[in-house]
N, C-alpha and C positions, 0 to 999 in steps of 0.2 A: 714254473709249474702251470701257470694259467695257459701256456701255449699247448699243453697236452691235448685237449680236445681238438684244437686246430690241426695238430699232426695226425691224430687218430682218425679223423673223419675228413682229411684233406681232399679225398677223392669225390666228396660231395660239394666242393666249392663251386659255386655258380649253379647248383641244381635248382630247378624251377619248382619242384614239388615241395609239399609242406614240410617234410622232415629234411631240412637242409643243414648246412654247416652252422649258421648263426643260431638256429633253433637248438641243435645238439650242444652247442657251447653254453647256451643258457641253462639247459638241463644239467650239464656237468657242474656248472658253477653253483646252481641251487643245491644239488646233492652234496657237493664238496662242503659248502658252508653249513648245511644242515647237519652233516655227520660231525663236523667240528663242534657245533653247538651241543650236540647230544653227548659228546665224550665227557666223562667225569675223571677217571684216573685209570692207570694201568699198574698192576702189581704182580709180584712174583711170589706165589704161595704154593707150598708143598710141591715144588718142582715144576709148576705150571705157570705160564703167563696168563693173566686174567684181566679182561677189559670190563670196566664198570661204566654204566651210562647214567646220565642225569635222570632219564625216564626209561626204565627197563621195559615198560609196557606203554603202548600208545592208546589214547582214548579212541573208542569206536573203530577198532581194527577192521579192515576190509578183507574178507576171506579170499576174494579173487586175487588181490594183490599178494597175499600170502602164498597162494597156489603158484603164482608166477615165480616166486623166489624159491620154491621147494627144490627146483632143479639145481640151485646153487647152494643155499643153506637156509633152512627154515628159521635159524636163529637171528638172521640179520634184518628181519622186518622192522624192529625199532629204529634201525639206522636208515633204511631205505624208504620206510613208510611215508614220511613227509613229502619226499620228492615224487613218489608214486601217486600219492593223492593229488599232487599238483599236475602231473603230466600223463597219467595212465587212466583210462576209463574205468568206471566202477562195474559196469554191466558184464557179468561173466559169460553171457550168451553171445558176445561179439566174437565171431569165428576168427577175426583177424588178430585177436588177443588170446587165442586158445593156447594154454601153456605147452601142450604137446607139440603143436605146430611151431611155436617159437623156438623150443629147444631143438627140434629137428632142423629148422632153418639155420640156427646158430652154429650147428656142426658143419654146415656146407662151406662157408667162405674159406678159400685158400689164396685168393688174390682180390685186389680191388676190381679187376675186370669181371670176375665171376659175380661179385656182389652187384655191380651195375647191371649185368645181364639179368640178374634175378630180382631186379627192382620191382617190388610190389608192396602192398600194405604190410604184409607179414615181415618182409625184410626191413622196412622202415621202422616197424615196432621193435625189431631186434636192436636197431641202432639206439632207440630210446632206452631200452632196458640196459644195454651195454654202457651207455653214457651215465645212467644212474649208478650202476655198479662201480664204474671207474671213479666217479666223483666221490662215492662213499668210501672206497678203499683208501684213496689218497687223502681225502679229508680227515679220516680217522687217524691214519698212521702219521700224518704230518703233525698231529698234536703231540706226539711222543718223540719227536726228533727236533734237535736244536741246531740253530745256526747263529753263532755269536751270542749265545745264551738266550735267544728268543726262539719260540717254536717256529718251524717252517710254515710258510704261508704261500699265497698264490704267486708271489714274486721271487720265491726261492729257486735256485738252480738245481736241477736234477738231470739224470740221464733217462730218457724214455724212447722206446722203439715203437712206432705205430704198427708194427707187424703183429702185435698181440691180438688184434681183432681178426687176423687172418689165420688163426690157428684152430678153428673150429670151437672157439670159446674155451679151450683147454686151460689157458693161464688165468683167464678171468674167473672161471669156475673154481680153480684151486685157490685163488686169492680170497674169493667170497667164502669158501669153505673154511679157510684158515681163520678168517675174522670170526666166523660163526663158532668155530671150535674154541677160540680164545674168550668168547663171551660166556662159556660154561665154566663154573667155578671148579669143576673136576674134569675139564675137557682134555687134560694131558697135552696141552700145547706148550712144548718145551722151549727153553731158552734158545737152543740152537735153531729150532724151527722158526722162532720169532726173528732171530738174527738174520737168517737167510732170506726171510721175507723182506726185511728192511733193505738188505743189500740189493735184492732184485728190483724192488720198487724205485729206489732212489739212486743207486749206482749203476743199474743195468747189468748187475753181476749175474752170471748164469746160475740157475737153480741147482742146488746140491741135493740130490736124492739121499745120499748117505753122508754121515758126518765124517770129516777128514780126520781119521784117527791114526794116521801114519806116523805121528810123532810121539807115540805112547812109549813110556819108559818101562811099563809093566809093573810099576810099584803100587798101583792102586787100580781098582776095577774101572773099566772104561766109562760105562754109563753115559751121562751127558758130557759133551766135549767142552762146552763153553767157549764158543768162538766170540771174541770180544771186539772185533773190528775187521775191516776189510778196505781195500782200495781197488778200484776198477774204473776204466774209462775216464781217468782224470778227476775222479771224485773219491772222497774218503768218508767212512763212517766209523766212529769209535765209541764204545760203550762209555756211558757217563761215569761209571765206577772207576775207570782208568783216568778220568780227567779231574775228578773232584775227591777231596778227602772227606767223603761222607758215606754213611751207611743208610741214608734215607731211602725210602722205597722207590722213588723215581730214578735214583742213581743205579738201581739194579735192572732197569728195563729201558731207560732212555738211551738214545744215540745222538752224537754230534755229527752232523752231516755238512760237509763243505767241499769246495773245490781244492784240489791239491793232492799231495802224496805224503805218506808218513815217512819221516826222516829219522826218528830216534827210537823206534821200536822194531823188533824183528818180525818178519813175516814168513809164513809158510810158502811153499812153492806155488800154492794156489792164490796167494795174496791175502791171507787171513792173519789176524792177530789171535793166537790160540793160547788159552791157559794151559800151563804145564800140568802134567799128571804126576810130577815128582813129589814125593812125600819124604820129608826128613825123618830121621830116626827119632824115637821117643825114649825118654828116660823116666824112671819112676820118680814122681814128685814126692818130696818129703817135706811136709809142712813143718814150720817151726813148732817146737814143743809148747803147747799152750792148752788151757782148758777150753772145752767147747763154749761157743758164744750163746748167750740167751737172747740175742736180738739180731734180726735180719734187717739191715739198713745199709745206706751208703756210708762207708766208713773212710774212704780215701779223702784226705784234705784237698781242697782246691789248690791249683797251681796257677801262678800268674801267666805262665806261657808254656805251652806244650813243647817238650824237647824231643818227642818221638816224631819221626818223619817217615812217610811211606812213599816209595817210588816204584814205578813199574819198570822192571828190568829183565833182560834175558835170563833164562834159567841156566846159569853156567854149571850148576851141579849135575845136570842131566842133559837136556836138549836145548841149546841156545836159540833154536827157532821158535821156542815157546816162552811164555812170560810168567813171572812170579811177582808178588809184592815183596820188596826188600825193605826191611825196617832198620832204621838207624836212630841212635839216641845221641844227640849232640854230635852228630857226624860219625859216631862209632857204629860199626856193623853190629846188629843184634841178631837178626834171623831172616831167612827167606821163607815166605809163607805161600802156601798153595791157594790160589784164588778160587779154585773150584770148591775146596772145602769150606771157605768162608761164604761163598754164595749159597751153597747147599744149606749151611746152618741158618743163614738169614732167611732162607726159603721155608725151612721145615721146623725150626726150633723156637720161634718167637712165642712167648706166653701171652696170650690175650687176656685183658682184664675184663671181668664181668661184674665187678662191684659197682654199687651206686657212686662211690667215691674212692678213688685209689688211695691206698695207705702206703706212705713212704717208709714205715717201720712197723715191724710186727714182732711180738715176743714169742719165743719158742723155748721148750724145756732144755736145760743144759744136757740132759741125758740123750737128746737127739744128735749130739756130737757134730754140730755145725762148726766148720772152720772157716775163718776169714782168710782170703788169699789176695794179696795186693799185686799190682802190676810189677813192682820192683822184685817181688819174690819170683814171679814168672820169668823175669829177665835174668835170674841167677842160674838157670839150667844151662850152663855153659858147656861147650864142647871144645876142649883144647884151646881155650881162650879165643876161639873163633866164633862162628855162627852158633846161636843157641839151639839146643835140641828141643823137640816138642816135649811138653810136660804131660806125662801120663797120669791122669787123675782117676784112673779106674782102681780105686782102693776099696776093698770090701768093707762095708759098714760105715764108710766115711761120707760126709756131706760137705761140699765145698761151696762157699759163696765168694765169687770173684767180683770185685768192684772195678769195673772198667768204664765208669761213667764220666771220667774226667774229660774225655775227648773222643772223637770218632777214631783217631789214630790208635788210641789205647784200646778201644773196642775191637777194631780190626786185628790188632796185634794179639789180643787175648783169644779171639776166635780162631786165629790161625795157629797159635802156639800150643793150644790145649788139645789133648786127646782124651775124650770121655765118651763112654757108651751112651750115657744119658745126660744131655746138656740142654738146659732151657735158657732162653734169653728173656730177661725181665725188662720191660719197657719202663714201668713206673710203679706198679702195684706189688708190694712185698707180700700181701696176703694171698693173692693169686699165685705168686711164685712159691709160697710155702705149700699151698694145696697141690700145686703141680709136683713139687718135690716129694710130698707124702704119697701121691698116687704112683709116681714112677719108682719110688723106693721098693714097692711091692714087686716090680718087674725086674729091677736091676739091683746089684749088690751095693751100689753107691750112686749118688746123684750130684750134679754140679749145676749151680745157677749162676749165670753171668749177668750182672747189672750193666746194661748198655748205656751209651751216651744218649742224651735226650734228642739227638738228631735222628734217631731211628725212625721217626715219623715226619721228619722235615727234610729240607734240602740244605746241605752244608755249604761252606764257603768254597768258591771256585778257586782252583790254582791252575788255570788254563796254560800258563807258560810251561808246565810240565809236558804238555803235548806239543810236539814240534811238527807242524804240517807245512810243507813247502808249497807255494802256489806255482 
């Protein structure tokens, strides 16, 4: 990756003027490292990818520098600000740093020859600005991509084309706009948009303006496609949730990037790993006859070793060019789960705790009719002795508490096998879960609360051998 500025500005090698190749390499390196240091975490919430920074606001912001970035995205100043303070003058009256002139000149280049003929102070300042933006984009995105379980760094291999600076700034503007959109908590920067950005940055994959929906079975609304991986130009990127048995927040947004090609997962004709739209049939869930419980708590006994295993496999039930989670218990097939449904629930349904101290148990009136549902009960919704049907928990007036906290595999299975109009995922606090249930009961005829594994906010154990990438 450290060779990127050398390629992008190779036509300036040996230039005698101040803005030459070594100078632009220094700017790129500073911006790259600064963006990495600013990054805090990336999350998937309410259907959108969201970037959080260590310092959302910079001390003593410089308005001229903000104005220079407005043509790209006004939201990226906290990321670009440190490099701009280091390499861009502060005086807004300098005509060579006029935002309008810079944006006009940035639209000019179509080849390195034209750039060299247009050599002047404004063109040189365009180089400085482009170098800052390139370093910022790659520095930030490298923090959420992994190679051999470590984040990408300056020594990582990627695919990069120097032609991006000869496109009138089109691609650089789009990348900056994408990053700025992802910095808004309600920016609507979707999973697929994020995936395609990663593929373009690190695999050199062509940008997809439209989601590849050609493999739809028609059994569920299209909405977000959830492209989970890609291969192009000898490189591969695969979503972390396909590589690890974890429901942690990073597994929902991180990608593993490395040289090679995918050998054991199906690809679409465009070279993507795409989540299946297939949804299995649902059958009415009939809980065991029992009085309502008066206590909301974790009730499943701990087990010495989890017997559930989840693998990523082709969707033989509908379209084998797409993938599902296939669940087995001690080697016996249990169910095929829709990955899109699981990711949507993890994005929309988590119940946040607002208590000073989380409560792991809370008393409720028996008359509230809360019913305990175990993982074993959910596994009993069999279909002809084969794959289990989805359990329909939309029962009028009933409230269900599912304890899936024993493992990430149990949580993923429960999320994929349950059908419920109103389902909340409790991380730790039963009091907040109870309040959520009471509020949603007013809107729906029944509610379901699922107690998730404690890994919901952490990173689970890796099982990288499940992903077979040939070099």
